[in-house]
N, C-alpha and C positions, 0 to 999 in steps of 0.2 A: 809773565809767568811768576806765580807765587811759590816759594818753597821755604820751609822752616826746618833747617837741619837740627834744631834743638827741640823739636816737638813732633817726632814721629820717626819710626824706624826706616821707612823708605826714604824720607827726606834726609835723614842722617847719612844714609849710605850714598845718596847723590852728592851731598855736601862733601863727604870724604873723597869721592871720586874727583871732584872739581876744586878741592882745597878751599871750600867756602868756610867762613867762620861759623862756629857753633854758638848761635845766639839763643838763650833760653831765659827771657826776662820775666819768668813767673816763679814765685817762691813756693815753698811747701804748703802755704795756706791758700794758694790759688789767687794770689795778688801780684800785680805788676811790681817788678823790682825797680831799682833806681835806673837800670838800663833802659827802662821804658820812658824816661824823661818826664814830661808833664803828666803822664798817666800813672806814675808810680803810686802804689797803695790802693789802686782801684781793683775790685774783685773781678775776675774773669769767669766766675761761676754764677749761674743764675740762682736766685734765692726766692723762696715763697712762690708768689704768683707771677714773678717776672717771666717775660717771654724772651728777654735779652739781658745779658749781664750789664752792670754799670760800666765795666771796663770796655766792653764791645760797643756800647752806646756812645761812650766818650770818643772812641776811635773814629766812629762814623761821623760824629759831629766835627771832629778835627779834620777829617777828609773833606767835609763840606766847606769848612771855613777856608781850607787851602785850595778850594775849587779843584780838587783832585778826584772827586767822586762822580763817576759817570752814571752808575745805576745801582739801585738798592732793591733787593727783593728777597723774600723768604724761599729757601730752597731745601727740600727734603732729600736726604741722602743717608746712606748707611754710615753709622758712626759707632765707635766702640763704647759699650756700656759696661759698667761694673756688674758682674753676675749676681752679686749679693745684694747691693743696694738698689740696683736697677736705675742707676743714674749715670749720665755721660762722664767719661773720663778724659783727662788731659795728660798727654804724654810730655815728659820733660827729660831732657838730657842732663844727667847728673853723674857725679863721680861714683863708680862702683868697683867692686872687686871681681876679678875674672879668673877662671881657671882655663888654661890653654889645653886643648886636646890634640894639638898637632904632633906632639912627641909620641903619642901612643895610639893614634887613630887606626893604623893598619893592624896593630895588635888587637884592638877592640873588634874590628871586623872579623878577624880570625876567630876570636872568642865567640862571636855571634854564630858563626857557622858550626861551632862544636856543640851548640845547645839544641835540644829537641824542643820545637815550638808547636804548641797545640792551640789553635789549628796551625797548619803549616804556613798560612798566609801571614802569621805574625812575624816570621823572619823577613818577609818581603816588606813589611812596614818599617821595622826598626833599622834595617840595613841602610837605606838611603838617608834616614834621619841622622845616623852617626857619620855616614860618609860625607854629608854636605853641611854638617853643623858648624857653626862658628864657635868662638871661645864661649865658655860657659860662665854666665853672670851668676855668681854664688852669693851675692849680698842682697839684702832686702831692708827696707825702711819700715819696720813694723814695731809695735809696742810689745810684742811677745815673740819668743823664739830663742834659739841658742845663739848667744852673742859671738861675733867675730872678735877674737882676743887681740885687738890692735890698739896701740896707743899713738897719739898724735902730738907732735911738738906744738905747744900753744903758740909759739911765736911764728914758726915757719909752716906749720901744717904737715911737716915731714912725718911719715908713719914710722913707728917703731914696732917691728914684727920680725922676730928671729927665733931660732930654735930654743934659745935660753928663756926668752919671755914666754913662749908657748908652753914649755915644759913646766914653768913655775905656775902659770895660770891653770894648767891642766891638773896639777897636783891639788890646788885649792878647790877646783870644781869637783874633782873626784871625791873630796872629803865633805864639801858643804853644798854641792849642787850648783846648777847653772845660775841660780839667782844671786850667787855670791858676786858675780860680775857687777850687778846693779846695786848691791847692798854695801860692798866694801869700798873703801877709799882707793884712790890711785896708788897711794904709797903702799897700801897693804897688798895690792895686786902686782906691783912691780917687783922684780928681783932687787935685792939690796944694793947692788952696784949701780942701779939706775935711779936710786932715790935722791942722791946728792951729787949728781954729776954736772950740775950747773944748768940743767934744762928743766923746764916745767912741762908736764904732760897732761893730756886729758884722755879719758876713755872714749873709744869709738862707740857709737850707738847703733851701728848696723847689725842686723841679725843674719844668721845663715839661711840661705835658701832651704826651705823645708825639704826639697827633693835631695839636696846634698845631705841634709840631716838624716832622712830616712834611707837614703842611698848608702849610708855607711852602717846600716843595721847588721849586715853580714859580719862586720868586725865587732860590733857591740853585743850581738846576740849569738849568732851561729858559731863564732870562734870562741866565745867565752864560756858557753854552757857545755859541760861534758856530755850531756845526753843528745846534743845536736851535732851536726857535721857541717863542714865547709869544704867544698861548695854544698849548698843546700840542695835537697832532692828536687824541690819545686818552688817556684814563685808563682802566685796566683793573684790576678787582679783584673780590673776592667780593661777594655781595649784602648782606653785613653792613656794607659800607663806605658805605652811604648815610647812616648816622649817624656814620661815622668819617672816613676819608681824603677821600672825595668832598666831604663837607660842610665839613670844616675847611679844605680847599684852596679851596673856593668862598668861604667867609667871609673868609679872609685876603686873597684876591685882590680880591674886591669891595670890602672895606674900604680897600684901598690904591689900587686902580686902576679900580674901578667895573665890571670885567668878570669873566666866569668864566675860570678858568685853563686850560680845556680846550674843545675843539670837540665832541668826542664822548666819551661815557662808556659803556663796555661792562661789564656785570656778569655773573658766572657763579655757579652753585651750588657746593655743597660736594661733595667726593669722599666717597662712602659705600661701605660694604662690601656683601656679598651680603645681609646682614640689614637694610640700609637705615640703618645707624648711621654717623654721621660718623666718618671715619677720623682717628685721632690716636695719638700716641706713648703717651699714658697708657693708652688702651684696648688697645694692642698689635695693632690690626687694620689698620694702614696699611702702604703700600709705600714704600720708599725708591726714588726714581728710579734711583739707581745699581744697585740690586738688579735692576731690570727690564732695564737696559742690559747689565750684566755677567753676570747670572745667578747661580745658587748656591742654597744652602739657606737659607730664611728661616723664622722662626717667626711664626705668626699665631694670634690668638685668634678662634675662631668658635664660635658657640653656647655661649659660656662655657667652651670648652675650648681649650687650646693645641695646635696641630698644626704639623708641619713641612712646608713646601711647597718643592719644588725647581723653580726656574725656569731654563729655558735662557737663554743670552745673546741676548736679543731685539735688542739694539742700540737706538740712539736712534730709528731710523725707526719701529719699532713703537710706541714710547711717543708719538711725535708723531702717528702714525696714530690712536692711541686718542683723543688730544685732538681731532683733527678729526672723529672719528666720533660724538661724543656731542652731544646737545642740551644745550648748556652753560647755557642759561637756567634749567634745573632742576638739582637735585642729580644728580651723575653717578656711576654705579656703576663700581667697578674691582675685579677679582678675577683669580685665576689662570686661570679658565675664559675670561673675556673676553679676556685677553691671548693665550691660545692661539688663540682665534677670529681675532683681529686678525693674529696671526702667519701663520695660514693664508691670510688675505686678501692680506697682503703677498706671500706666496708665489705666489698666483695672478697678481698684477700682475707680479711678477718673471718668472714663467714665460712670460707673454705677451710681455714685452720680450725674453726669451731667444729665443723662437721667431722674432720679427721680426728680431733681430740675426743669428741663425743662417742665415736665408734671404735675407740681403742681402750675403752674403760676396763675391759676384761682381758686385755692382751698384754702379755709379757714376752718381749722378744727373746729373752734368755731361754724360755721353755716352749713358746708357742710358734716361733718363727719357722717357716717352711723353707727348706733349701731351694736355691735358685733352680736346680735341675728338675725339681718336682712342681714348679709353678705352672699354671695354665699359660697358654699363649698370650692372652690379653694382659696378664700380669708381667710377663717378660717383655712384652711390647712397651708397657708403661715404664719399665726400668730403662729400656733403650731410650725412650723419649726424655727421661731425666738426664741421661748422659748428654743428649743434644742441648736441652734447655740450660742446664747448669754450666756446660762448656761455653755457651753463648753469654751467660751472665758473668762468668769469670773473665772472659775476653772483654766484655763491656767495662768491667771495673778496671782492668789492667790498662785499657786504652783511654780511660776517663770519658767514655761515651755512655754516660749514665742513662740517657734516654733509651738506649738499647736494653739496659737492665730493666727499666720500667716496662718497656713493651714486652720483653720476653717473660717476665714474671706475671704480668697481667694476663697475657695470653695463656700461660701455663695454668694459672689458677682458674680462669674462666672457661677457656675452651677445652684444654686437655683434661683437667680434673672435673670441675663442676658439670660442664655440659656433656662430657663423654664418659670418662672412667667412673666417676662417683655416681653418675646417673644410672649407669648399668649395674654398678656394685650394690645398689640399694637392695636388689633382690637377694643377693648373697648374704648381705648383712642382716636383713630383717626377716627373711624366710627360713634360712638354714639354721640347723642346730648350733648351739653356742660353741662347741668344740669340734666342729666338722671341718673337713678339707676345704669346702667352698668358702667358708668364713675365714679360716686362719690364713689361707693364701692371700685373700684380699687384704686382711689386716697387716700382713707382712709388708706388702707394698705401701700401704697407707702410712705405716710407721716410718718407712724410709723416706717417703715424700714429705711427711710433716717435719722430721728433723732437718732435712736438707732445705726445706722451705724456710725454716726459722734461721738457719745459718746464712742463707742467701739474702734475706731481707734485713739482716741485722745491721749492716752499715747504713741503711737508710731508715727503715722502720724499726729503730732500735728498741723502742718500748714494747711494740707488739711482739717482736722476736723474743724478748725476755719474758713476756707474759706466757707465750706458747711454751717455752722451756720450763717455766715454773710449774705449769699445769700438766706436764707430761705424766700420764698415769702409771708409769713404770720408772724404775731407778736407772740413772745413767751415771757414768763416772764423773760428770761435770755438774757443778752447781749452777753455772751460768752458761748461756749460749755463747758468750764471748770467751769462754774457756774451752769450748768444744772444737775449736778450729774451723776450717773452711769446709765446704760441702764434701761429702765422702761418696765417691763414685767408684764402682768396680769395673775393670776392663771387660770382664766376661758379659757384662750387661749389653755391650754393644752388639747389635744384630741387625745390620742393614737389610738383609733379606727378609727377615720377619717384619721389619718396619715397612718395607715396600708392600708386603701383603696386607698389613693392617691399614695402611694408608688407603689402599683400594677399598677395603671394607668400610672405612670411615666415609669415603666418598659415596658408597652405596647407601650408607646410613643417612647421609645428608639428602640424597635424592628421595629416599623413602619418606623422610620427615616432611618433605614438601607435599607429597601426596597425602600423607597423614593429616597435615594441617588443613588441606583443602576439605578432607572428609570431616574433620573436627569442626571447621568453620560452618559447614552446612548441616551440622547436627547428626550426621550419620553415625558417628562415634563420639563418645565423650573422652574417655581415656584411650591411649594407644593400645592398652591391653584388651580392649573390646574388638580389636582388629585382627584379621588374618592377612598376611602379606603374600601376594603372588608375585614371584620374581622370575624374570627371564634374563639370562646373560648369554650373549653371543660368543664370548671368548671361552673356548673349551677348557683351557687350563684353569681359568678363574671359576668356571662352572664346577669343575671337579673339587676345587677348594671349598666352594660353597656347599657342595653335597656332603663333604666331610664334616661341615659345621651344622648339618641339619639332620640329626638322627631322628628316628621315629619315636623315641622316648627320651625324655630329659633325665630319667633316673639312671644313674650309672649302674653297671652290673655288680652283683654282690650285695645289693641293698635287700635286707630281709623284710618280709612282710611283718607288720605288727601283729601281736597276738590277737586272734579272733575269739569269738565266744566258744564255750566248751563244746557245743554240738557241732561247730564247724571245724574243730581242730583235726578230727580224723579225716574229714573230707578233703581239706587242704593238703594234708600229708599224702594221701593216696593219689591226689591229682598231680602234684608237682615234685614231691620229694623222692630222691633215690632211696633204695631200700635201707641203706645204712643210717638214714636220718629218721626212720620210722620209730625206732626205740626212743629217740630223744623226744619226739612229739608225744609218744604214748606215756612217757613218764610224767608229763604235765597234765594228763587227763584226771578227772575226778576219781577218788578211791573206789567207788562202787562199780566203775566200769574198767578198772585197771586190768583185771584178769582177761576180760574179753579183748581188750586192746592188745594185750601181750600175745594172745593166740593169733590174732590177725597179723600182727607184726612178725611173729615167728613164721607163719605160713608164707607170707609174701617175701620175707627176708630169705627163706630157704628155696624159694621157687627157682632161682637160677641154677642151684645145685641139682634139683630134680631134673631139670631140662638137660643139664650136662650128662647125667647118668643115663637117661633114656636114649639120647642120641648116640652115646658111646656104644650101647648094646645093639640097637636096632637101626642105626643110621644107614648102613649099606643096604640092608634089606628094603627099607622104605624107599630108597632111591631107585633100586632095581624094579620094584613093583610099580613105582611111579612112571618109569621109562616104558615098561611094558604096556601100561594103560594108555600112555601117550601114543605108542606105536599102533595099538589097536584103533584108536580114534583116527589116526592118519590113514591107515589102510581102508577104513570104512569110507572116509571122504574120497579117497582115490577110486574105490569101487563104484561109488555113485557117479563120479565124473566119467569114468570109462563107459559105464552103461549109457550115459547120456550121449557121449560121443558116438557110440556104436549105432545109435538110432539115426545119425545124420548120414546122407548118401556121400560116397567117395571118401569121407574123412576116415572111416574105419579101415579101408584099404590102405590109405596114406600112412596112418599110424602103425599098421601092421608092418608095412615096408620099412619105416624108420626103426621100429623095434628089432626087426630081423637084422638090419645093417649094424645097429649098436651091439646086438648080441654077438655077431660075427667078430666085430672089432674087440669086444671084451674078451672072448675066448682066445683070440690071437695074441692079445697083450698079456693075459694073466694065467691061461690054463694050458697052453700047448707045451711049454717047456717046464721042466722040474724047478728050475731057478725062479721062473715067473710065479709058479704056484707057491713057492716058499716065501717070496716077497709079499704076496697077497695075504698069506697067513700072518706074517709079522705085522702088517699094517692093521689087520683086524684086531690082533691082540693089543697093540698099542692104543688103538681107539677105545677099547674096552677099559683099559687101565686109566686112561685120561678122563673118560666120562664118568665111570662108576666110582673107582677107588679114591682118586684125588679130589673129586667134588665133595664126596662125603667127608673127607678129612678136613678140607678147608672150611666147610660149613660148621663142623664141630668146633674148630679153633676160633672162628669168628664169634660164634655163640658164647664160647667160654670167655672171650675177651670182653664182650659187651655186658655180660651179666656177672662179672667178677665182683665179689663182695669184699671190700677192703677189710683188713684186719684192724684191730683196735688202734695200733700205732698209726696206720694211715689215716684213720678217721680223726684222731686227735691232732695230727700234724697239718692236715689240710681239710678244713671244714667246708663242705659244699654249701653254698648259700641257697636259701629258699627264695625263689623268685617266681613272679607270676608268669612271665614269658621269657623266652630267650632274647635278651635285650641287646641292641647294637652298642658298640663301644662309645662311651661319652664320659667326659670328666665332670659333666654337670655345669660347666662354666663357658667353654668356648663353643657357643651355639648362636645361630642367626637370630633366634627368637629373643635372646637376651641382648644381643647387639642392637636389634631394632626395637626392643621393648614392646614386643607384640606377643600375643598368645600362641600364634602359629605362623609358620612360614612354609610356603610350598613353592618348589622350583618347577616351573612349567617348561615344556619343550619348545614352545613356539610363541612368538609375540601375538599370533592370531588369537590365542586363548585369552588375551587381555582386551581385545577390541570391543567387546560388548559391555565391559565394566564401566560403571559411572565414574569411579575415581581411579584414575590411572595417569601414568606419565611414561613417555617413551622417547628413546633416542636411538641412534644407529646401533649402539652396542648393548642397550639395556632397556628392559620394559618392567614397569612396576604397576601393580594393581592392589587396591585395598578393598576388602570385603569384610562382612561381619565374621567374627571368630566362630569356630565350631564349638559345640558343647555348652556347658553351663558354667557360670561364674563361681569360682572357689571363694568361699567366705573368708578364707585366711589370707591368701596371696593375691586375690582379685584377678588371677589369670583365668581364662576360659579353657575348659578341658572336657573332653568326652569321657573322662574317667571319674568325674565327680559323682559320688554316690556308690562307687564300687565297694567302699568300706562300710560295713554295717555299723561299726563302732563310731566312725566319723563320716556320716553320709553327706555332709556339706563340703567336704574337703577333696582336693585333687590328689593325683598319684604322687605328687611331690611333697605336699604338706603332711600326708599321713606318715611317711618315714621321717620327715623332718621333726615331727613331734617326738619321735622315738630317738632323736639324736643321730640319725643315720644319713641325713641329706643336708 
């Protein structure tokens, strides 16, 4: 059995266990030392084209000469290689400096438990490393690094290292830098008392382990700078640092101060290429961040071949977006394809912001914003969605789960805004008058969405966020998005009941879009506005909600008709205006017909008064005459019936008998006694009063109420709108036709009504049909309507666009 305690960690430990001598007959140049006897000076390292080193070849020949070689063969096995030079390494047992952890190991384990580890598996990695680690070798034999300030007695090799010598060297290095150790003489580095004490010293050439060096950064940086704190809020590095920087920092801090140097530790994986290989300069498969930012042609090795890739100048935002998009607790892939995808996503977010900015050009929140209570349902629903989205974004940032921020913001911009709210809002923004309710309510929500979007993306897409803020078309108290604070959400926006309702509506919209797409693919329709949607819903509660969102007219009540031609002004007024409005219309007529119009207006305006006066004088008489005429008609009908009955055999005798019996009963109950006769008289009198007097009185009161002409004060305070028809209540926004972006929607009572349709979709709870829209296409809004052509002034426009041109819709 072969073992070499001086040339390998495992062999060294075995040698220690069995008290074997530590033989290491190889020097720092890779040559046999004098301990190797006849082989001294021979190199044990292969050079050039050698397949075996001269030292190993000489040993084999020596074994042959001594007749001790039984067999010689080449044997491939795993062997340690230097990661930088890619050459085999030789382990040697040499004198080193060690730091013992035995005295504070338990304290270090307690400190580990007090730290927040992200991901939590980090604690499981570092705990056994510290619990089982041996003494820490802190010295290295390198030509660069921080020197270990130790002196050696030239005669005995005894080290000189104490508090006094360390303090003296520390003062020199603090003034002149660590190179002073190599540049100054021993006499200059030694304290004065050691310069002439009868001993000769030499400087040590060992350098400090870089992990010990960086592991003390908490003392050199965090504790020294007033703007920083100790312990630090977070240490962040790759997952390999559990045995490196994280551990060295922990041990130095616990050894000196008894606490961990950090409150939180976050670890991430390595960047890998498309083949899953770790990216590195030596493999030629890595990206330089500047190449991603500035673009250009770069060379990459993929599948063992070198190829040239041209990158556009993505800028820093795309690089930062990539960092936020990956699940960094695992190894993270990066390639030209991934960068292109992220560039596209950045473009979608940017386009959403551009649309919002472009449609706020005439909006000033200070004077145009609509209060929350007056917003339509869809706007209040979007504000609720913002509370959900930005709460998710905030939680993602606070928990360092940046991929959740990426997913939430991407979904909000693409799904909630672009594909839903802004798609529906285009009708309000482009069709309605500039300063109308439909448009200002939409702009109110858009401004809130834009400002909060800029704030939310600022930590990642910092340049885009600043661009958005710079181009806001209205004044804000902040010059920069980074001065404006975090997203601003109001508690009253939260409305889970409204959200549940609109979530159902969005599901319906999704199902309708599927049928629409089928009709569009087969050329039945081009735009969705060419369609009429037939919708069946089995759930009665949902059906009632849909009925409320499906008025017969999309024009809200109170919208005035635009001014028609002069010849039509009188006609319109007589048809639809109450009397008190006629004078207003008449005043706008031409001067040559002013007098005639005034006469007509006067007669019609006083007509209710004439009716009141006539009924007051002759109301009772008219009612009495009317009742007598009705009684005569009834008697005549009875007479005819009796004559017919008398002509039938037996029936005449039967009716006479019934009549006699009823007459006897009537006389007995009402005429025999004086009290009965008095009661009968009272009932007749009461009936007369109820039928004649009260009816006439009520009729006059109702007539007066219905024809009352308001005085001037009433007319000025409450102007009655001029409208075509008595319209159902609608705000012109929360309607199915706008939700589905179709010209009409009809709710059907049974799924059977959809069976014969070519384009339909059905489930257990819902049925959808798509047919051609009714009416003619409006030249302005492209909606189809049966009302196109009703305006002589705008014969090509629908009933929405005509008042919209007048700024009323």
